[in-house]
C-alpha positions in Angstrom: 94.0 87.3 101.5 96.0 84.0 100.3 92.8 84.6 97.9 94.5 88.3 97.5 98.8 87.4 97.3 97.3 85.1 94.5 95.4 88.1 92.7 97.9 90.3 92.8 100.4 87.7 91.9 98.7 88.0 88.6 97.4 91.0 87.9 99.7 93.5 89.8 97.9 96.6 89.7 101.2 98.4 90.7 102.0 101.8 88.9 104.5 104.9 88.0 102.9 107.9 90.1 103.1 111.3 88.4 105.5 113.3 89.3 105.5 115.1 93.0 105.6 119.2 91.8 105.5 120.3 94.8 108.2 119.5 98.1 107.7 121.5 101.2 110.2 122.5 103.4 110.3 123.4 107.2 109.8 126.5 108.1 108.7 128.2 105.0 104.8 128.9 104.0 105.3 128.4 100.3 105.9 125.5 98.3 110.0 124.7 97.4 109.9 123.4 93.7 111.5 119.6 92.7 114.9 120.6 91.5 115.6 120.1 87.8 117.5 117.1 86.6 120.6 119.1 86.2 120.7 119.8 90.2 119.6 123.4 89.7 118.1 124.9 92.7 118.0 128.1 91.3 113.8 127.2 90.9 113.5 126.8 94.6 112.7 129.7 97.4 115.7 130.1 99.5 115.4 127.5 102.2 116.2 127.4 106.1 115.6 123.8 107.8 116.4 123.5 111.9 118.9 121.9 112.5 122.0 121.3 115.6 125.8 121.8 114.1 128.0 119.4 116.2 131.5 118.0 116.4 131.4 114.4 116.6 134.4 113.7 118.8 133.6 110.0 120.7 134.6 107.2 118.5 132.5 103.8 118.2 133.0 100.1 116.5 131.8 101.0 113.4 133.7 103.9 112.8 137.2 102.8 115.0 139.4 105.8 113.6 137.0 108.0 113.9 137.3 108.8 110.9 133.2 110.5 111.1 134.5 112.6 114.2 136.6 114.5 111.7 133.5 116.1 109.9 131.8 119.1 111.2 127.6 117.1 111.9 124.5 119.0 111.4 121.4 117.3 113.2 118.7 118.5 110.4 114.9 118.8 110.4 113.7 118.4 107.1 109.4 119.2 105.6 108.3 116.2 103.8 104.8 117.1 102.2 102.8 115.7 104.2 104.2 118.2 106.4 105.7 115.6 108.7 109.9 116.4 109.7 112.2 114.3 108.9 115.2 113.8 111.1 118.5 113.6 109.9 122.8 113.9 110.3 124.4 116.0 108.0 128.6 115.0 108.3 130.1 117.7 106.3 133.4 116.7 105.2 133.9 119.9 103.3 132.8 118.5 100.1 129.1 120.1 98.1 129.9 116.1 96.7 126.9 114.8 99.1 125.6 110.6 99.4 122.0 110.1 100.4 121.8 106.7 102.6 118.6 105.3 103.3 118.1 102.6 106.1 115.8 99.6 106.2 112.3 97.9 107.3 111.9 99.1 111.0 115.3 100.7 111.2 116.6 103.8 111.0 119.9 106.4 110.2 121.6 104.9 113.5 122.1 101.9 111.3 125.6 100.2 111.4 125.6 99.3 107.9 124.9 102.8 107.0 127.2 104.8 110.2 129.7 101.8 108.3 129.9 103.5 105.0 129.6 107.4 106.3 132.7 107.3 107.8 134.4 105.9 104.4 132.9 107.8 102.6 134.0 111.3 104.7 137.6 109.8 104.7 137.7 109.4 101.0 136.2 113.1 101.1 132.3 113.0 100.7 129.7 114.8 103.1 126.8 112.5 103.5 123.4 112.5 104.9 121.1 109.7 106.8 118.0 109.9 108.0 115.1 108.0 109.6 112.2 108.0 107.1 108.7 108.9 108.0 107.6 106.6 111.4 110.8 105.5 111.8 113.3 106.5 114.2 112.7 110.2 115.5 111.1 110.9 112.7 107.3 112.6 112.1 104.5 110.0 111.6 102.7 106.5 112.0 104.5 103.5 110.9 103.2 101.6 108.3 104.4 97.9 106.8 104.8 99.3 103.4 104.8 102.6 102.2 107.5 101.7 99.6 105.8 105.3 97.7 105.4 107.9 100.7 110.1 106.9 101.2 110.3 108.0 98.0 108.6 111.2 98.2 110.3 111.5 102.1 113.9 110.9 100.0 112.8 113.6 97.2 112.2 115.5 100.0 115.7 115.2 101.5 117.3 115.5 98.2 115.1 118.8 96.9 116.2 120.4 100.2 120.1 119.9 99.4 120.8 120.6 96.5 119.0 123.8 96.9 121.4 124.6 99.7 123.6 123.9 97.1 124.9 120.5 97.7 125.5 117.7 94.5 124.1 114.7 95.8 126.2 112.3 93.8 124.8 109.1 94.7 121.5 107.8 96.8 122.7 104.1 98.4 119.7 102.2 100.0 119.7 99.1 102.3 117.0 96.4 102.7 113.9 97.9 102.2 115.9 101.8 101.7 117.7 99.8 98.2 113.8 99.3 96.9 113.6 102.8 98.0 116.5 104.4 96.0 115.5 101.7 93.1 111.9 102.9 93.3 112.9 106.7 93.0 115.1 106.5 90.2 112.1 105.1 88.3 110.5 107.6 88.8 112.4 110.4 88.5 115.3 109.7 87.3 117.9 112.7 88.2 120.6 110.9 90.7 122.9 109.4 88.7 125.0 106.6 90.7 123.0 104.6 92.9 124.1 101.9 95.3 120.8 99.0 96.6 122.5 96.9 99.3 120.2 93.6 100.2 117.4 94.7 98.4 114.2 92.6 98.0 113.2 91.9 94.0 109.9 89.8 94.8 108.0 91.5 97.3 105.2 89.0 97.3 108.2 87.1 99.5 108.9 87.1 103.2 105.4 88.3 103.7 103.8 84.6 105.1 107.8 84.3 106.9 107.0 87.5 108.5 103.3 87.2 109.5 102.4 83.9 109.3 99.6 81.9 107.6 97.6 82.8 110.5 98.5 86.0 110.8 97.4 86.7 107.3 93.9 85.3 108.1 93.8 87.7 110.9 94.2 90.6 108.5 91.4 89.0 105.9 89.0 88.3 108.9 89.5 91.7 111.3 91.6 94.0 108.9 94.7 94.5 110.8 97.0 92.4 113.0 99.2 93.5 115.6 103.1 92.3 115.5 104.0 92.5 119.3 108.0 91.3 120.9 107.8 88.2 123.4 106.8 90.5 125.9 103.2 90.8 124.7 103.9 94.8 123.7 103.0 96.0 120.3 106.1 96.8 117.7 103.3 97.4 114.8 100.4 97.5 113.0 100.4 95.4 110.0 96.4 96.7 108.1 94.7 95.5 105.1 95.7 98.4 103.4 99.7 98.3 104.4 99.5 94.7 102.6 98.1 95.5 99.6 100.2 98.4 99.1 102.8 96.1 100.1 101.6 93.9 97.5 100.8 96.0 94.5 104.7 97.6 94.2 106.2 95.6 91.4 109.5 96.1 91.3 109.8 94.6 88.2 108.2 97.2 86.5 110.2 99.9 88.0 113.7 99.2 87.5 113.0 98.2 83.8 111.9 101.8 83.8 115.0 103.1 84.6 117.0 105.4 82.2 120.0 103.7 81.2 122.1 106.6 81.7 121.6 105.8 85.2 124.8 103.6 86.8 123.2 100.8 88.8 124.7 98.4 92.0 124.2 95.7 94.3 125.7 94.1 96.2 124.6 90.9 98.4 125.9 88.6 100.1 125.2 84.4 100.1 124.3 84.0 103.8 121.3 86.9 103.6 118.5 85.1 105.7 116.3 87.6 105.7 116.5 88.5 102.1 117.9 86.0 98.8 120.9 86.2 96.7 118.8 85.0 93.7 116.5 88.4 93.9 119.3 90.9 93.1 120.4 88.5 90.4 116.7 89.0 89.3 117.7 92.7 89.3 121.0 92.1 87.6 118.1 90.5 84.9 116.5 93.5 84.7 118.0 96.6 85.4 119.5 98.2 82.0 123.3 99.4 83.4 123.9 97.7 86.0 126.6 95.8 88.6 126.3 92.5 90.2 128.4 92.4 92.8 128.0 88.7 95.2 130.1 88.7 98.8 130.9 85.4 99.5 129.6 84.6 103.3 128.0 87.7 104.0 125.1 88.3 105.5 122.1 90.8 105.2 123.3 93.9 107.3 126.9 92.6 106.2 128.6 92.0 109.6 131.9 90.4 108.7 132.2 92.2 105.5 132.0 95.8 106.7 135.8 97.3 105.0 134.7 95.3 101.7 131.3 96.7 101.9 132.5 100.3 102.2 135.5 99.9 99.6 132.3 98.6 96.8 130.3 101.3 97.4 132.8 104.5 97.8 134.4 103.2 94.3 131.8 102.7 92.0 130.2 105.9 93.4 133.9 107.4 92.5 133.1 105.9 89.3 131.3 109.0 87.8 133.3 111.2 89.1 
C-alpha cells in the first residue's frame, strides 16, 4: 500500500469526468435533464419530491435568536443518478435566492457548522438547503471512504431539483470534505457563480496514514479492506482498496486549476485546524484563478469558537455577488 501511495503521488490518474447528462428526480419515470448555466430549468420536466412542511419552533445553542425557526422548514427527499434517496432540509426565508450547504466526512446536514451558517443566511434573507450525501445521515446508499466524484453528482441532483422548482442557487458552501466537493463541482460544471470552501483539504494524500495507521494500510494491501472500529469494538465503517485508490487519485490541483475564472471562490481556514493544515488553504490560493483567502487566527477545523466570524465572512462574500 505504501508503494501505491508513491505510485499515485508520481502519476495521479484522476481525470475530470464527462458532464452528467441525466439527473433523476423522485417519483418521475423519466430523467430530468441537467439545467443550463443560466439556471433555466425549462428543459426539465415538472418535478415532484417527497417532503414534509413544518415550522421549527425550538432554538438551539447554534441558533440562539431562533432565526431558523422564523423560516418555514421542509424535509425534502431527492433522488440521485443511482436512484438513491438524498434527504435534505430546506429553510425557506421567502426568497428564491438559495444557498446549498454540504457537510464533511462522516458528518450530516445537522452539522453545527452548517446550521450556524443557515441561521445567518435566513436572517439576511436567503433560503438554504442542506442535505446528507449518499451513505451519510438519513440518505440512502453505502458509506465509502472516498466517493468524492459521486458526492459531486449528489450535489448536482440537488441543484437540478432546486432549479426545476424555480429557485436561484446563489452559492454552494462546503465544510471539510464538503469543501472539496463544491470545488470539484465548480471544476466540472462551472454553473454556480459563488463557491465557499471551509477547511477543505488540498492534498488528499495527507491524512491517510494518520487516520488509518501504517498497519491499517498494510491490512488493506493484504486483505483488500480495513474495518474501522470504535472504542467498544463496533465497526463504524470499512475502507476498501478501491475506496483508498479513489481518494488518492482525486487530484485537487488539477481540478481547481480548471475552475472557470468567472466563478468567485472563497476559502476560510483556521490557524489551529488540527485535522487539515492551514497550508492546504494557501495551496488553494496559489492555484484557484479567482480566489479570496481568509485565515481565521485561532480557529479550529469546525470554527467552534469563531462561528460569528465565520457567518459574517460567508454571508458577506455571497452578498457581494448580488
